[in-house]
Each structure stands twice: as C-alpha cells, then as structure tokens.
Backbone as XML, in Angstrom:
<?xml version="1.0"?>
<chain id="A" units="angstrom">
  <residue number="1" name="MET">
    <atom name="N" x="52.008" y="-118.468" z="-18.545"/>
    <atom name="CA" x="51.824" y="-119.858" z="-18.520"/>
    <atom name="C" x="50.881" y="-120.249" z="-19.698"/>
  </residue>
  <residue number="2" name="SER">
    <atom name="N" x="51.104" y="-121.591" z="-20.251"/>
    <atom name="CA" x="50.203" y="-121.874" z="-21.217"/>
    <atom name="C" x="49.023" y="-122.868" z="-20.872"/>
  </residue>
  <residue number="3" name="ILE">
    <atom name="N" x="49.194" y="-123.035" z="-19.517"/>
    <atom name="CA" x="48.206" y="-123.995" z="-18.784"/>
    <atom name="C" x="47.098" y="-123.261" z="-18.373"/>
  </residue>
  <residue number="4" name="MET">
    <atom name="N" x="46.092" y="-123.886" z="-18.864"/>
    <atom name="CA" x="44.605" y="-123.013" z="-18.638"/>
    <atom name="C" x="44.106" y="-123.366" z="-17.184"/>
  </residue>
  <residue number="5" name="PRO">
    <atom name="N" x="43.272" y="-122.562" z="-16.632"/>
    <atom name="CA" x="42.688" y="-122.677" z="-14.953"/>
    <atom name="C" x="42.070" y="-123.941" z="-15.203"/>
  </residue>
  <residue number="6" name="SER">
    <atom name="N" x="41.249" y="-124.463" z="-16.240"/>
    <atom name="CA" x="40.538" y="-125.575" z="-16.158"/>
    <atom name="C" x="41.115" y="-126.797" z="-15.919"/>
  </residue>
  <residue number="7" name="ASN">
    <atom name="N" x="42.602" y="-126.813" z="-16.668"/>
    <atom name="CA" x="43.652" y="-127.818" z="-16.346"/>
    <atom name="C" x="43.976" y="-128.077" z="-14.972"/>
  </residue>
  <residue number="8" name="ILE">
    <atom name="N" x="44.367" y="-126.733" z="-14.440"/>
    <atom name="CA" x="44.864" y="-126.818" z="-13.133"/>
    <atom name="C" x="43.767" y="-127.342" z="-11.920"/>
  </residue>
  <residue number="9" name="SER">
    <atom name="N" x="42.403" y="-126.908" z="-12.248"/>
    <atom name="CA" x="41.376" y="-127.080" z="-11.455"/>
    <atom name="C" x="41.360" y="-128.646" z="-11.494"/>
  </residue>
  <residue number="10" name="LEU">
    <atom name="N" x="41.177" y="-129.513" z="-12.690"/>
    <atom name="CA" x="41.123" y="-130.549" z="-12.824"/>
    <atom name="C" x="42.273" y="-131.422" z="-11.822"/>
  </residue>
  <residue number="11" name="ILE">
    <atom name="N" x="43.316" y="-131.073" z="-11.943"/>
    <atom name="CA" x="44.397" y="-131.465" z="-11.543"/>
    <atom name="C" x="44.306" y="-131.568" z="-9.818"/>
  </residue>
  <residue number="12" name="PHE">
    <atom name="N" x="43.922" y="-130.437" z="-9.509"/>
    <atom name="CA" x="43.858" y="-130.129" z="-8.126"/>
    <atom name="C" x="42.654" y="-130.827" z="-7.531"/>
  </residue>
  <residue number="13" name="SER">
    <atom name="N" x="41.398" y="-131.194" z="-8.265"/>
    <atom name="CA" x="40.378" y="-131.972" z="-7.768"/>
    <atom name="C" x="40.797" y="-133.326" z="-7.787"/>
  </residue>
  <residue number="14" name="SER">
    <atom name="N" x="41.638" y="-133.867" z="-8.743"/>
    <atom name="CA" x="41.856" y="-135.286" z="-8.823"/>
    <atom name="C" x="42.904" y="-135.420" z="-7.515"/>
  </residue>
  <residue number="15" name="TYR">
    <atom name="N" x="43.784" y="-134.322" z="-7.285"/>
    <atom name="CA" x="44.441" y="-134.710" z="-6.027"/>
    <atom name="C" x="43.684" y="-134.618" z="-4.739"/>
  </residue>
  <residue number="16" name="LEU">
    <atom name="N" x="42.794" y="-133.826" z="-4.876"/>
    <atom name="CA" x="42.115" y="-133.680" z="-3.599"/>
    <atom name="C" x="41.207" y="-135.046" z="-3.449"/>
  </residue>
  <residue number="17" name="LEU">
    <atom name="N" x="40.700" y="-135.579" z="-4.576"/>
    <atom name="CA" x="40.182" y="-136.900" z="-4.782"/>
    <atom name="C" x="40.957" y="-137.908" z="-4.103"/>
  </residue>
  <residue number="18" name="SER">
    <atom name="N" x="42.024" y="-137.851" z="-4.341"/>
    <atom name="CA" x="43.067" y="-138.891" z="-4.150"/>
    <atom name="C" x="43.279" y="-138.879" z="-2.392"/>
  </residue>
  <residue number="19" name="ARG">
    <atom name="N" x="43.665" y="-137.645" z="-2.007"/>
    <atom name="CA" x="43.724" y="-137.346" z="-0.622"/>
    <atom name="C" x="42.360" y="-137.768" z="0.127"/>
  </residue>
  <residue number="20" name="GLY">
    <atom name="N" x="41.128" y="-137.366" z="-0.391"/>
    <atom name="CA" x="39.985" y="-137.641" z="0.243"/>
    <atom name="C" x="39.796" y="-139.321" z="0.336"/>
  </residue>
  <residue number="21" name="ARG">
    <atom name="N" x="39.949" y="-139.896" z="-0.585"/>
    <atom name="CA" x="40.001" y="-141.542" z="-0.666"/>
    <atom name="C" x="40.814" y="-142.016" z="0.573"/>
  </residue>
  <residue number="22" name="ASN">
    <atom name="N" x="42.018" y="-141.755" z="0.376"/>
    <atom name="CA" x="43.080" y="-142.070" z="1.631"/>
    <atom name="C" x="42.463" y="-141.570" z="3.057"/>
  </residue>
  <residue number="23" name="GLU">
    <atom name="N" x="41.864" y="-140.471" z="3.317"/>
    <atom name="CA" x="41.463" y="-140.055" z="4.626"/>
    <atom name="C" x="39.829" y="-140.789" z="4.862"/>
  </residue>
  <residue number="24" name="GLN">
    <atom name="N" x="39.284" y="-141.149" z="3.994"/>
    <atom name="CA" x="38.025" y="-142.004" z="3.943"/>
    <atom name="C" x="38.541" y="-143.121" z="4.613"/>
  </residue>
  <residue number="25" name="LEU">
    <atom name="N" x="39.511" y="-143.998" z="3.855"/>
    <atom name="CA" x="39.903" y="-145.192" z="4.229"/>
    <atom name="C" x="40.291" y="-145.152" z="5.645"/>
  </residue>
  <residue number="26" name="LEU">
    <atom name="N" x="41.260" y="-144.204" z="6.012"/>
    <atom name="CA" x="41.516" y="-144.094" z="7.579"/>
    <atom name="C" x="40.553" y="-144.064" z="8.548"/>
  </residue>
  <residue number="27" name="HIS">
    <atom name="N" x="39.384" y="-142.974" z="8.190"/>
    <atom name="CA" x="38.208" y="-142.827" z="9.167"/>
    <atom name="C" x="37.544" y="-144.113" z="9.389"/>
  </residue>
  <residue number="28" name="SER">
    <atom name="N" x="37.397" y="-144.793" z="8.163"/>
    <atom name="CA" x="36.544" y="-146.019" z="8.182"/>
    <atom name="C" x="36.812" y="-147.072" z="8.897"/>
  </residue>
  <residue number="29" name="VAL">
    <atom name="N" x="38.195" y="-147.016" z="9.172"/>
    <atom name="CA" x="38.744" y="-148.244" z="9.889"/>
    <atom name="C" x="38.583" y="-147.963" z="11.441"/>
  </residue>
</chain>
C-alpha cells in the first residue's frame, strides 16, 4: 500500500472525531 500510516491515523482520528461529536450531541440532550 502506498498510503502512509500517518494518513491512516489522520483519517481514523477524523472519523472518531465525527462520531464523538454525534455521541456528545446525543448525550447532551
């Protein structure tokens, strides 16, 4: 694979952030 681990971690972190925001919104209600 030509994709570097750093790019994978960035994509994964952004995915977790998007999920975290949704979860926080649900919990805040």
